[in-house]
N, C-alpha and C positions, 0 to 999 in steps of 0.2 A: 779100824772098827767100823762096821756097817751102821749107817744111820737111816732111819725112816722118818720122813717128815710129812705129817698129814696137814691138809688144809681143806677149806670149803664148808666147814660147819657154820651154823648160824641159827637164827630164829625164823621159823616159817609157820604159816597157818595150816591147819588140817587141810589135806588135799593138795598141798603144795609140793614142790620138788626141790631137791638139792643134789649137787654132785660133789662127792668127796674125792680128793686126790691124795695119793701117797707116793712121794718121790723117794727113791732109794739112792744111796750114795755109790752104788755099783750096779752092774747089769742084773736085772731081775731074773735073767736066765741062770744065775748062780744059785737060785733058790728053787727047790723042787715044787714048793707050793707057796703061794702068798694068799693072805686072807684078811678079812675084816671081822672084828669082834665089837661088841658093845657092852657097856655096863651102865645100868640105870641106878639111881640112888637106892641104896639098901639092898641091891640085888647082886647076884654073881655075874661075872663076865660071861657072855654067851656068844656062840658062833653066829655069824651073819652070812658070810659068803667066802668062797675060796676059788682060786684058779690054779690049775696045774701047769707044768712046763708045756704040756701039749695044748694048753688053752682050754681045757675042759673046766667048766664052772659048776659049782655046787652052791645051793642057796638053802638057808633055813626055811622051814615050812611057813614060818610067820611072815616072811618077806617075799615068798615066791609070787610072781605076777606083778610085783611092785618095784623090786630092786633088781638091778643088773650090775654084774661086775665085769670089767674089761681091763685091757692093758694097752700101753703104748711102749713097746720094747725100746724104740729109739730114744724115748725120753726117760727110760727106767722108771716108769710110773704106772701104777694101777689106779683104777677108778671104781667108785661105787655110785651109780646113778640111782637115786631114791625118788620114786614117784608116789603119788597118792599117800603122802605121809600122814601118820596117825599120831595122836598124843602118846600112845604107848611106844612109839619109836624114839621118844626122848631119851637120850643117853649120851655118854661119852663114847665116841667111836674110835677104835684103835686099829691100826694097820699091823699086820704080823707077817714075818718072813720065816719060812722053814720051821715054824712052830716055836721058835726060840727068840727071835728078835722082835721087839715092840717099838712102835712109835710113841710119841708123847700124848696122843689123843686129841680129838677135836670135838667140841660140844655141839650137839644137835638138839634143839628145843622146838617141839611142835605144840603150839598152843594158840587158842583163839583170843 
């Protein structure tokens, strides 16, 4: 069974940065797409970013220009670099593989 393990969440002030990591238990090339989603309290889970096998990335409009998704194939890991963080970015961030496999989530809190 494939496992995804997120890390890198935490508490940061507005304008700060965090980098989330998602380590897969097998080659990320076995997944046609990997993505990041987030869920704030009382809200639906929403798309944040994705990366395809070819390495093409897609970002939600709300994070374009601030967030970047990348991958390290040798480490079976994808990353979400988050800059210029805002309080509205506060949420639990989840890694997803192939639209069906989810990690346990990592909390990101942006507050002064």
